[in-house]
N, C-alpha and C positions, 0 to 999 in steps of 0.2 A: 807855029805858035811862037810868039816872042815872049821870053821869060825874063822877068825883072828880078833883080836882087836889090833889096832896099836896106841901107845901113841906117841905124839909129843909135842914139846914145842917151837920150833923155826920155821924156814921157812918150814920144813917138807920135805927136799930133800930125806931122806931115806924112809919116809912114801910114798911119791910120787913114788919112784922106786918100793916099794913093791906093791903098787896098780897097777902100770903098768905091773909088772911081772905076777901078778895073775889075771889080767883082762881076763876074758874068760876061765879061767882054769876050767876043768871039775870037779875037786874035792876040790878045795881050793878057798875061797873067803875072801877078806878083807871086813868084815861086819860092822865095826865100827871104827871111828877115835875118839880119846879122847885127849884133851889138857887142861893144866892148864893155858894157855896163850891166852887170847881172841884175841891177835894180831898175832897169829901164822898162818901158812899156811893151817890150817885145813879146813877153809871155802872154800878156793879156790880148794883144792884137793877134798873136798866133792862134789863140784859143777862139777868138771871135770870128776869124776868117778861115780857120783850118789851114794855116800856112805854117810850114816848119820854120824854126828859128834856131840859131846857134849863138852862143856867147863865146867870144874869143878874147884872148889876152895878147899882149904885145909880141910874145914869143910865137904864138900860133900864127899871128899875122905876118911877122917879118922873117921868121927863121924856119918854121916847120913846113910851111906850104899847105897846112891843113885848111886854111881859108880859101886858098886858090883851088884846092881839090874840091871843096864844096861848091864853089862857083862853077867849076867845069862840069860837074855832074848835072 
């Protein structure tokens, strides 16, 4: 199974389209949504497609390795 992580920062129309396109696909799934904007559409898309999401800040992304850890899981 190919697992995709999708980054979004705004309403997430492209992320929503990707989630819809791959929903039910036998070999590809959107496994994680990531955003640096707590007001983005990530929470709504997550709820609609039952995909986990995380909100990260600059320190999480560049210094702590937390985002990389989530991507490796």
